Backbone as a chain_set.jsonl record, in Angstrom:
{"seq": "MSGSPRAAYLPDGLPIPVPENDGLSAPYWAGLQQNRLLVQRCPHCTTWQFGPEWLCHHCHSFDVEWTEIEPRGRIFSWERVWSPSHDALRGRGPYLAVLVELPHAGHVRMVGNLLGDPLQTVIIGTDVQGVFEHHHDSVPRYSLLHWTNHRMKAVR", "coords": {"N": [[59.153, 132.33, 66.274], [57.815, 129.149, 65.302], [56.252, 127.161, 62.884], [56.551, 124.178, 62.168], [59.37, 121.706, 64.286], [62.301, 121.12, 63.119], [62.265, 118.063, 63.106], [59.958, 115.667, 64.495], [59.971, 116.09, 67.74], [59.7, 114.256, 69.902], [59.342, 110.912, 70.606], [57.575, 107.86, 68.894], [54.935, 105.904, 70.684], [54.615, 107.28, 73.104], [51.788, 108.128, 74.91], [48.653, 109.435, 73.392], [48.634, 113.044, 73.313], [45.526, 114.128, 75.109], [42.172, 116.312, 75.352], [40.342, 116.021, 78.198], [37.714, 114.165, 79.199], [35.917, 115.752, 79.824], [36.172, 117.862, 78.666], [37.433, 120.246, 79.062], [40.146, 121.262, 78.872], [39.877, 120.972, 76.043], [40.223, 123.573, 74.079], [43.023, 125.078, 74.759], [44.456, 122.434, 73.909], [43.21, 122.807, 70.535], [43.77, 125.553, 70.054], [47.009, 125.048, 69.702], [46.739, 122.949, 67.49], [46.76, 125.062, 65.414], [48.931, 126.935, 65.693], [48.431, 128.399, 67.758], [48.492, 129.741, 71.49], [46.595, 129.406, 74.115], [45.492, 130.841, 76.995], [43.623, 130.577, 80.077], [41.048, 133.246, 81.044], [39.948, 135.619, 83.296], [37.535, 137.616, 82.449], [36.44, 139.011, 84.183], [37.136, 140.025, 86.846], [40.203, 140.067, 85.402], [41.667, 138.273, 86.121], [44.543, 135.749, 85.367], [45.03, 132.362, 84.359], [46.395, 129.005, 84.293], [46.621, 125.639, 85.033], [43.525, 124.714, 83.199], [40.939, 125.621, 84.581], [37.571, 125.216, 85.718], [35.912, 127.597, 86.724], [36.871, 130.967, 88.076], [39.967, 131.674, 90.083], [40.664, 133.54, 91.907], [38.03, 135.325, 91.843], [35.964, 133.573, 91.935], [34.137, 132.967, 89.655], [32.376, 131.731, 87.027], [32.891, 132.513, 84.684], [35.178, 132.136, 83.207], [37.317, 132.787, 80.124], [39.046, 131.536, 77.471], [42.029, 133.489, 76.193], [43.877, 134.274, 73.47], [47.641, 134.082, 73.616], [51.129, 135.47, 73.013], [53.334, 132.781, 72.519], [55.704, 132.995, 74.54], [58.309, 133.515, 77.101], [59.93, 133.057, 79.803], [62.32, 131.074, 81.522], [61.532, 129.614, 84.974], [62.277, 127.609, 86.238], [64.194, 124.525, 86.127], [64.963, 121.084, 84.571], [67.148, 118.501, 84.04], [66.693, 115.492, 82.777], [67.221, 112.055, 83.338], [66.221, 109.858, 83.955], [64.045, 108.005, 81.79], [60.623, 108.61, 82.005], [58.433, 107.126, 81.207], [58.741, 104.064, 78.461], [58.566, 104.825, 76.116], [60.782, 106.621, 76.106], [63.004, 105.365, 76.833], [66.72, 105.481, 76.273], [66.745, 107.984, 74.888], [67.441, 109.511, 76.741], [69.705, 112.128, 78.063], [66.737, 114.54, 78.047], [65.871, 118.284, 78.185], [63.831, 119.442, 80.525], [61.455, 122.498, 81.31], [60.224, 124.7, 83.734], [58.174, 127.295, 82.226], [57.899, 130.568, 83.2], [55.245, 133.108, 82.581], [54.984, 136.203, 81.537], [53.515, 138.42, 80.584], [51.143, 136.938, 80.541], [49.759, 137.499, 83.182], [51.953, 136.098, 84.667], [51.292, 133.272, 85.125], [52.21, 129.992, 84.735], [53.875, 127.146, 82.916], [54.731, 124.11, 82.092], [57.01, 122.163, 79.694], [59.238, 121.176, 77.321], [62.718, 121.894, 76.79], [63.788, 122.557, 73.669], [66.938, 121.963, 72.129], [70.53, 121.311, 72.45], [70.601, 118.621, 74.686], [72.165, 118.547, 76.978], [73.255, 121.418, 77.322], [73.646, 124.669, 78.878], [71.885, 126.013, 81.404], [69.592, 129.016, 82.485], [68.157, 130.046, 84.868], [65.558, 132.52, 84.384], [66.377, 133.096, 81.698], [64.92, 134.331, 78.451], [62.752, 132.682, 76.17], [61.016, 131.01, 73.34], [58.012, 129.642, 71.978], [57.228, 126.558, 70.437], [55.77, 125.126, 68.141], [54.833, 122.094, 67.888], [53.618, 119.627, 65.211], [51.113, 116.679, 64.626], [49.964, 115.826, 62.605], [49.678, 113.612, 60.928], [48.827, 111.58, 63.132], [46.334, 109.622, 64.726], [44.179, 110.218, 67.259], [44.693, 113.815, 65.902], [47.037, 116.047, 67.173], [48.711, 118.239, 68.64], [52.16, 119.546, 70.02], [53.912, 122.105, 72.353], [56.627, 123.296, 72.889], [59.832, 124.413, 74.065], [62.263, 126.812, 73.183], [65.475, 128.362, 72.872], [68.055, 129.918, 70.923], [70.154, 131.05, 72.086], [71.44, 129.906, 74.067], [74.384, 127.64, 75.005], [76.45, 124.829, 74.819], [77.36, 122.367, 76.675], [80.221, 120.965, 78.204]], "CA": [[57.975, 130.852, 66.562], [58.087, 127.87, 64.31], [54.895, 126.121, 62.6], [57.022, 122.863, 62.662], [60.49, 121.832, 64.224], [62.905, 120.165, 61.767], [61.535, 116.761, 63.103], [59.421, 115.47, 65.607], [61.008, 115.708, 69.068], [59.384, 113.005, 71.25], [59.665, 109.311, 69.852], [56.437, 107.333, 68.631], [54.801, 104.778, 71.452], [54.198, 108.179, 74.083], [50.495, 108.252, 74.957], [48.635, 110.902, 72.715], [47.778, 113.772, 74.375], [43.834, 113.974, 74.344], [41.289, 117.07, 76.144], [39.378, 115.205, 79.397], [36.704, 113.367, 79.086], [34.616, 116.675, 79.993], [36.622, 118.919, 77.469], [37.674, 121.364, 80.141], [41.083, 121.709, 77.978], [39.901, 121.103, 75.033], [40.139, 124.817, 73.594], [43.987, 124.94, 74.771], [44.333, 121.709, 72.38], [42.542, 122.642, 69.745], [44.617, 126.163, 69.384], [48.07, 124.552, 69.586], [46.641, 122.963, 66.838], [46.319, 126.352, 64.659], [50.016, 127.903, 66.151], [47.991, 129.417, 69.319], [48.68, 129.35, 72.241], [45.311, 129.648, 74.999], [44.992, 130.602, 78.765], [42.409, 131.403, 80.54], [41.786, 135.059, 81.936], [38.916, 136.294, 83.876], [36.716, 138.989, 82.006], [35.462, 139.773, 85.678], [39.119, 140.917, 87.722], [41.046, 140.073, 84.954], [42.754, 137.205, 86.517], [45.564, 134.504, 84.412], [45.071, 131.26, 84.867], [46.494, 127.798, 84.144], [45.608, 124.904, 83.867], [42.395, 124.888, 82.829], [40.254, 125.349, 85.746], [36.064, 125.353, 85.088], [36.099, 128.782, 87.892], [38.192, 131.597, 88.123], [40.564, 130.846, 90.968], [40.616, 134.874, 92.173], [37.109, 135.764, 92.214], [35.135, 132.45, 91.563], [33.123, 133.233, 88.43], [32.535, 131.04, 86.576], [33.105, 132.833, 83.147], [36.517, 131.979, 82.415], [37.147, 132.978, 78.453], [40.504, 131.24, 76.929], [42.755, 134.258, 75.66], [45.508, 133.651, 73.214], [49.137, 135.305, 74.157], [52.628, 135.247, 72.871], [54.288, 131.844, 73.043], [57.119, 133.863, 75.323], [58.132, 133.359, 78.797], [61.253, 132.609, 80.325], [62.401, 130.092, 82.029], [61.156, 129.946, 86.236], [62.877, 126.506, 87.084], [64.811, 123.583, 85.085], [65.623, 119.525, 85.562], [67.972, 117.944, 83.208], [66.008, 114.008, 83.261], [68.058, 111.081, 82.868], [65.745, 109.011, 83.614], [63.002, 107.857, 81.645], [59.615, 108.539, 82.492], [57.743, 106.224, 79.785], [59.151, 103.116, 78.359], [59.365, 104.938, 74.724], [62.004, 107.514, 76.263], [64.091, 105.124, 77.484], [67.935, 105.341, 75.407], [66.34, 109.059, 74.777], [68.051, 110.982, 77.52], [68.734, 112.846, 78.82], [66.226, 115.898, 77.845], [65.4, 118.587, 79.781], [62.122, 119.982, 81.29], [61.657, 123.675, 81.809], [58.601, 125.576, 83.619], [58.193, 128.735, 81.88], [56.751, 131.678, 83.118], [54.373, 134.15, 81.215], [54.919, 137.618, 82.121], [52.515, 139.151, 79.931], [49.901, 136.185, 81.291], [49.807, 137.301, 84.484], [53.011, 135.138, 85.445], [50.912, 131.866, 84.915], [53.55, 129.007, 84.388], [53.505, 126.203, 82.233], [55.61, 122.532, 81.947], [57.437, 121.842, 78.369], [60.76, 120.431, 76.924], [63.583, 122.692, 75.864], [64.517, 121.619, 72.503], [68.189, 121.429, 71.643], [71.422, 120.439, 72.863], [69.826, 118.344, 76.498], [73.445, 119.082, 77.708], [73.201, 122.732, 77.3], [73.674, 125.418, 80.189], [70.124, 126.164, 81.389], [69.937, 129.739, 83.196], [66.906, 130.493, 85.13], [65.404, 133.67, 84.129], [66.661, 133.109, 80.262], [63.83, 133.879, 77.783], [62.529, 131.418, 75.677], [59.868, 131.13, 72.839], [57.149, 128.607, 71.577], [57.616, 126.028, 69.166], [54.695, 123.671, 67.983], [55.347, 120.667, 66.874], [52.253, 119.353, 65.086], [51.321, 115.22, 64.878], [48.492, 115.646, 62.33], [48.818, 112.174, 60.854], [47.748, 110.88, 64.34], [45.112, 109.557, 65.219], [43.763, 111.418, 66.738], [45.8, 114.691, 65.277], [47.615, 116.458, 68.082], [49.912, 119.0, 68.778], [52.414, 120.008, 71.485], [54.441, 123.344, 73.034], [58.144, 123.134, 73.235], [60.57, 126.039, 73.985], [63.466, 127.142, 72.692], [66.273, 129.673, 73.389], [69.285, 129.295, 70.224], [71.484, 131.557, 72.217], [72.001, 128.878, 74.781], [75.669, 126.747, 75.07], [76.198, 123.603, 75.348], [78.273, 122.217, 78.063], [80.758, 119.386, 78.058]], "C": [[57.764, 130.456, 65.372], [56.929, 127.02, 63.893], [55.307, 124.536, 62.9], [58.351, 122.65, 63.061], [60.618, 121.072, 62.962], [62.536, 118.372, 61.732], [61.161, 116.686, 64.543], [60.295, 115.067, 67.028], [60.797, 114.322, 70.197], [58.821, 111.698, 70.26], [58.076, 108.746, 69.909], [56.435, 106.635, 69.813], [54.235, 105.835, 72.878], [53.247, 107.899, 73.714], [49.92, 109.461, 74.26], [48.042, 111.856, 73.248], [46.429, 114.436, 73.942], [43.435, 115.462, 75.399], [40.846, 115.712, 77.646], [38.52, 115.071, 78.95], [35.329, 114.442, 78.546], [34.909, 117.91, 79.475], [36.622, 120.15, 78.37], [39.077, 121.742, 79.051], [41.466, 121.424, 76.653], [40.267, 122.556, 74.237], [41.978, 124.993, 73.682], [44.769, 123.89, 73.942], [44.205, 122.224, 71.167], [43.625, 124.094, 68.822], [46.147, 125.448, 69.402], [47.907, 123.835, 68.302], [46.841, 123.848, 65.302], [47.516, 127.079, 65.382], [49.461, 128.467, 67.149], [48.235, 128.682, 70.538], [47.65, 130.214, 73.251], [45.546, 129.694, 76.104], [43.937, 131.046, 78.83], [42.725, 132.643, 81.149], [40.009, 135.55, 81.975], [37.96, 137.301, 83.233], [36.154, 139.744, 83.39], [36.875, 140.56, 86.783], [39.84, 140.45, 86.741], [42.23, 139.133, 85.546], [43.473, 136.061, 85.407], [45.264, 133.331, 84.984], [45.913, 130.269, 84.302], [47.244, 127.143, 84.787], [44.742, 125.348, 84.184], [41.797, 124.595, 84.257], [38.485, 125.814, 85.116], [35.78, 127.032, 86.004], [37.455, 130.065, 87.723], [39.256, 131.474, 90.022], [40.628, 132.175, 92.294], [38.871, 135.368, 92.827], [35.445, 134.56, 91.961], [34.275, 132.164, 90.763], [33.54, 132.507, 87.379], [32.455, 130.59, 84.514], [33.799, 133.082, 82.139], [36.44, 131.645, 80.958], [39.02, 132.703, 78.558], [40.83, 132.461, 76.072], [44.416, 133.611, 74.445], [47.022, 134.886, 73.542], [50.066, 134.36, 73.023], [52.974, 133.84, 73.432], [55.611, 132.515, 73.351], [57.108, 133.338, 75.927], [59.635, 133.537, 79.124], [61.581, 132.052, 81.358], [62.359, 130.142, 83.838], [61.988, 128.578, 87.029], [62.806, 125.111, 85.649], [64.971, 121.934, 85.388], [65.867, 118.998, 83.985], [67.318, 116.102, 83.557], [67.049, 113.375, 82.202], [67.449, 109.894, 82.716], [64.254, 108.825, 83.491], [61.8, 107.665, 82.284], [58.565, 107.933, 81.929], [58.738, 105.39, 79.172], [59.92, 103.71, 76.812], [60.459, 105.821, 75.127], [63.407, 106.606, 76.584], [65.485, 104.766, 75.985], [67.717, 107.048, 75.003], [66.722, 109.832, 75.442], [70.038, 111.446, 77.484], [68.093, 114.21, 77.941], [65.898, 116.619, 79.097], [64.347, 119.292, 79.739], [62.274, 121.247, 81.725], [59.789, 124.09, 82.583], [58.859, 126.934, 83.534], [57.066, 129.56, 82.501], [56.147, 132.555, 82.657], [54.243, 135.381, 81.696], [53.869, 138.349, 81.978], [51.027, 137.968, 80.101], [49.536, 135.964, 82.639], [50.724, 136.506, 85.388], [52.759, 133.647, 85.649], [52.408, 130.82, 84.857], [53.267, 127.545, 83.888], [54.997, 124.913, 81.824], [56.033, 122.873, 80.939], [58.753, 120.849, 78.449], [61.304, 121.721, 76.626], [64.306, 121.821, 75.084], [66.062, 122.166, 72.178], [69.269, 120.698, 72.286], [70.944, 119.928, 74.383], [71.041, 118.911, 77.586], [73.715, 120.678, 78.011], [73.15, 123.536, 78.703], [72.16, 126.145, 80.273], [69.911, 127.533, 82.48], [68.4, 129.91, 83.406], [66.609, 132.181, 84.76], [65.593, 134.337, 82.201], [64.817, 133.497, 79.182], [63.669, 132.599, 76.669], [61.521, 131.822, 74.535], [59.356, 129.848, 72.126], [57.129, 127.853, 70.342], [56.62, 125.23, 69.108], [55.188, 122.898, 67.293], [53.696, 119.801, 66.647], [52.537, 117.6, 64.6], [49.76, 115.214, 64.007], [48.23, 114.224, 61.389], [48.663, 111.147, 61.87], [46.772, 110.633, 64.151], [44.634, 109.573, 66.72], [44.785, 112.503, 66.92], [45.915, 115.569, 67.065], [48.42, 117.453, 67.71], [50.719, 119.476, 69.928], [53.27, 121.246, 71.41], [55.768, 122.618, 72.925], [58.866, 124.435, 73.262], [61.818, 125.79, 73.344], [64.296, 128.092, 72.621], [67.697, 129.123, 72.141], [70.706, 130.338, 71.042], [72.207, 130.496, 73.842], [73.206, 127.6, 74.625], [75.401, 125.532, 75.888], [77.353, 123.375, 76.237], [78.755, 121.014, 78.079], [81.9, 118.93, 78.592]], "O": [[57.543, 131.217, 64.43], [56.652, 126.096, 64.656], [54.658, 123.786, 63.63], [59.061, 123.34, 62.329], [59.818, 120.607, 62.15], [62.528, 117.63, 60.75], [61.669, 117.272, 65.499], [61.006, 114.092, 67.27], [61.545, 113.712, 70.962], [57.985, 111.745, 69.358], [57.358, 109.112, 70.84], [57.539, 106.486, 70.336], [53.49, 105.287, 73.69], [53.119, 107.454, 72.573], [50.523, 110.523, 74.412], [46.914, 111.675, 73.706], [46.189, 115.052, 72.904], [44.304, 115.767, 76.216], [41.31, 114.572, 77.673], [38.241, 115.886, 78.07], [34.425, 114.349, 77.716], [34.214, 118.909, 79.662], [35.718, 120.981, 78.286], [38.836, 122.723, 78.348], [42.571, 121.481, 76.113], [41.001, 122.114, 73.353], [42.443, 125.055, 72.544], [45.711, 124.316, 73.273], [45.246, 122.123, 70.518], [44.089, 124.026, 67.684], [46.227, 125.403, 68.174], [48.953, 123.935, 67.661], [47.041, 123.264, 64.236], [47.07, 128.136, 65.832], [50.223, 129.323, 67.598], [48.222, 127.462, 70.702], [47.733, 131.441, 73.3], [45.891, 128.618, 76.593], [43.306, 131.726, 78.021], [43.777, 133.112, 81.583], [39.188, 135.741, 81.078], [37.598, 137.999, 84.181], [35.577, 140.828, 83.485], [37.112, 141.702, 87.179], [40.826, 140.161, 87.419], [43.441, 139.301, 85.41], [42.695, 135.562, 84.594], [45.238, 133.292, 86.214], [46.45, 130.88, 83.378], [48.329, 127.552, 85.201], [44.633, 126.168, 85.095], [42.065, 123.61, 84.945], [38.305, 126.624, 84.207], [35.056, 127.627, 85.205], [38.618, 129.94, 87.342], [38.637, 131.057, 91.001], [40.639, 131.84, 93.478], [38.622, 135.672, 93.994], [34.255, 134.863, 91.871], [33.56, 131.18, 90.955], [34.655, 132.519, 86.857], [32.257, 129.679, 83.711], [33.672, 133.635, 81.046], [35.828, 130.688, 80.483], [39.892, 133.247, 79.235], [40.026, 132.653, 75.16], [45.42, 132.919, 74.619], [47.141, 136.108, 73.619], [49.916, 133.268, 72.475], [52.934, 133.655, 74.648], [56.51, 132.582, 72.512], [56.25, 132.456, 75.975], [60.346, 134.298, 78.468], [61.093, 132.554, 82.37], [63.307, 130.823, 84.229], [62.25, 128.587, 88.232], [61.997, 124.838, 84.762], [65.104, 121.616, 86.569], [65.082, 119.053, 83.038], [67.595, 115.603, 84.648], [67.501, 113.692, 81.102], [67.717, 109.034, 81.878], [63.393, 109.14, 84.313], [61.694, 106.728, 83.075], [57.511, 108.419, 82.339], [59.85, 105.91, 79.265], [61.033, 103.44, 76.361], [61.329, 105.776, 74.257], [64.56, 107.037, 76.581], [65.273, 104.05, 75.007], [68.827, 107.513, 74.745], [66.551, 111.004, 75.105], [71.088, 111.047, 76.98], [68.856, 114.867, 77.232], [65.719, 116.26, 80.26], [64.01, 119.777, 78.659], [63.176, 121.402, 82.549], [58.665, 123.858, 82.139], [59.483, 127.643, 84.323], [55.846, 129.413, 82.43], [56.97, 133.073, 81.902], [53.229, 135.607, 82.357], [53.274, 138.894, 82.907], [49.927, 138.363, 79.714], [49.169, 134.935, 83.207], [50.463, 136.247, 86.563], [53.574, 132.87, 86.145], [53.548, 131.268, 84.98], [52.446, 126.844, 84.481], [56.07, 125.209, 81.299], [55.697, 124.034, 80.706], [59.122, 120.063, 79.321], [60.566, 122.63, 76.245], [65.044, 120.871, 75.346], [65.907, 123.351, 71.883], [69.059, 119.55, 72.678], [70.903, 120.784, 75.266], [70.883, 119.503, 78.654], [74.405, 121.014, 78.974], [72.581, 122.975, 79.64], [71.522, 126.675, 79.364], [70.088, 127.112, 83.623], [67.558, 129.927, 82.508], [67.526, 132.989, 84.907], [65.21, 135.369, 81.652], [63.786, 132.853, 79.375], [64.515, 131.723, 76.494], [61.089, 132.97, 74.644], [60.179, 129.035, 71.703], [57.024, 128.434, 69.262], [56.478, 124.496, 70.087], [55.862, 122.988, 66.267], [52.893, 119.472, 67.521], [53.649, 117.167, 64.295], [48.704, 114.785, 64.472], [47.121, 113.763, 61.119], [48.402, 109.981, 61.574], [46.089, 111.318, 63.389], [44.919, 108.524, 67.297], [45.646, 112.402, 67.795], [45.006, 115.611, 67.894], [48.825, 117.567, 66.553], [50.063, 119.847, 70.901], [53.443, 121.577, 70.237], [55.845, 121.39, 72.882], [58.537, 125.401, 72.573], [62.286, 124.692, 73.043], [63.708, 129.058, 72.134], [68.3, 128.081, 72.395], [71.881, 130.346, 70.675], [73.312, 130.59, 74.376], [72.809, 126.571, 74.078], [74.728, 125.223, 76.871], [78.204, 124.238, 76.45], [78.034, 120.02, 77.994], [82.226, 117.753, 78.44]]}, "num_chains": 1, "name": "protein.A"}
């Protein structure tokens, strides 16, 4: 796990990710700024969940807690994105979007970018490690979580 990648993966001009006005996801975003990955877990039934919710999906308790986990998982699904989803991404493709499953956290899944060669071979089930990208000079400050696996090979 790295505190900061070589350079910012995403270009300037994209919307800055911020917590919702109700603050539900604020602990997640604050954790990323401290190189910590936080997901929710219910202290009553021990159910893990992500994205953030006010109540437990299983027992409906309102006491869900944010729990730190290792930023590691495995690729559950992926897509090589050729068409930009935002004007700031024009000319920046392709890039890889992955759905990462976290077996050690109840198999919750989260979406992120897969760093490295955008033409690399991607295999479902491959282990990946989280990499934090910090934007401390931004207003407001924010951090992102990307995924990497140095063993993946380029496809040409």
